[in-house]
N, C-alpha and C positions, 0 to 999 in steps of 0.2 A: 504494500499499499504506499502510495506517495503522498507527501504532504503538500497542500496547496501552496503556491508562492506567496510570500508576505506581500502585503500592500506597501508600495513604495511611493512616496509623494516627492516629486521633484518640480521645481519651478521651471516652467518653460520660458523662453524669451519672447513669447508671442504678445506680451503686454497685457494690460488689464482688460478685463471683460466688463462691459457696461451692463448692468443689471437693472431691469425695471423693478417697480415697487412689488409686483406680484411674485416675481422670482425671488426677491429678498424675503417676502413673507414666507414663501414655501421653504426657503433654507431655514428661516428661524424656527418653523414648525418642526422641521426634522432635526434641528439642533437640540430642541427640547425633548424630542422623542423620535429617534430614528427608525422606530418600528410603527409609527403612526400610519394608519391606512390612508391611501390616496383619497378615498372618499371623505375621510375626516378632514384631511388637509383641504380639500376642496371646499368643504362647508365653511372652514374657517376663513378662507381667503377669497371665497366668492367664485370658484371655478368649478367645472365638472371634474369627476374622477379621471376621465380620459385626458383632459386638458393638463391636469396635475401630473399624470404619468408621462405625457410628452415633455412637459417642462423639465421634470426631474431627470429624464434621459438625456435631454439636451445639455443641462447643467453638468451631468456626469461626462458626457462625450466631450465637452469643452474643457474638461479638467477643472472645473470651478469647484467641484465638491466630489466627495466620496462618502458612501454611507458604510460604515465599519463598526464592529464592536469594539469599544474601548474598555480594556480590562484594568484591573487593579494588580499590579505585579506582586504586591505583598501577599495577596490571597492565593496566588499562583506558585509561590515558592521562590520568588525572586526578591529577597529582602535588601539587596544593595543596588542603588541606582547612583549614577555619577555623570557629571558633565566633565568632559576632558578637553582642555585647551591644548592645541597642537601648534608648535612652531615648525615652519618647513623652510626648505630652500628649493629653488626651482620653480617649476610649473605647479601652481596651487591647484588648478583643475585636475591634473593628473593624480595628485595626492588625494584630493577630495574623492576622485573616482575609485581609488584603491581602498580608501577608508569606507566608502559606501558599499564596496563588494563584501565586506566583512559581515557576515550574518548577525553577530553580536551587536553591531552599531545600528541604533534605531534612527538617528538623526545626524545629519551632516550639514554644517553651514560654514561657508567661507565668510570671514569677518574682516573688519577693519579694527585696528586697536593692538592690544597686547598679544593676541593670538591670530594666526593666519586661518585656522580652521577650528571649529568647536563641534565636538561630537557627543552624543548621549548614549549611554549604555544602561541596560537593566541586567543585573547579574544574580547568580545563585549564592554569591557570597564573596568574601574578600579574595579568596583564591581564584575564583573565577574572574574577578576584576584584574587581578595580577596577570592572568593568562592573556586577557584582552589587551592590556597595556603592553605586554610583551609583543603581541602581534602588531600593534600600532608602531611601537619603537623599531620593529624589524623593517619597516618600510624605509628604503634608503634616503628619501629626501626629508624624513622627519628628523629634525634636530632635537627637539625637546617636548615634553608633555607636562601638563600640570593637571591633577585631578581635584575635583570638587565634589566630594562625596555628599549625597543627600542624607541629611539627618531626619527631616520631617517635611512632607509635601504639604504646604499650606493652601495653594490654590493651583488648579489647572482647568483652564476652560478652552473651548473650541467655538466661541461664539463671536468672533471678530468679523468684521468686514460687511455687515449687512445694513449698517446705518450710515 
């Protein structure tokens, strides 16, 4: 049995998508409850179920949104989360691509400031974090890393961009 591929979100260079108010309202409904039936969304925003289904599909096809299950890593046996700042030399895009190819890394961002790239990891424990750090440091263009271990998550939302 094979496991399905993980959802990977990447920013395209296509530029921003302009959304009308109805699309924004649909997104907001799904941000509140990703399992909300299209008929219920339609009732809330004043569209038919079919019209909502079509709009949701267009939003997904355009890369505006994904509908996924967001889990709590602690309840699934991943008690260690960390943000890792990475300093590199050479081509940052190629380093970011190598980092993104590591299954243990969930989030990769090229940045301006103290770090060239920042990654986020969810780990089974400190030993697992050490293994991931070793993989990151084995990339030839990586000069240094700095880890920021999460002690407690206070807030995590996915509701930006509709207002």
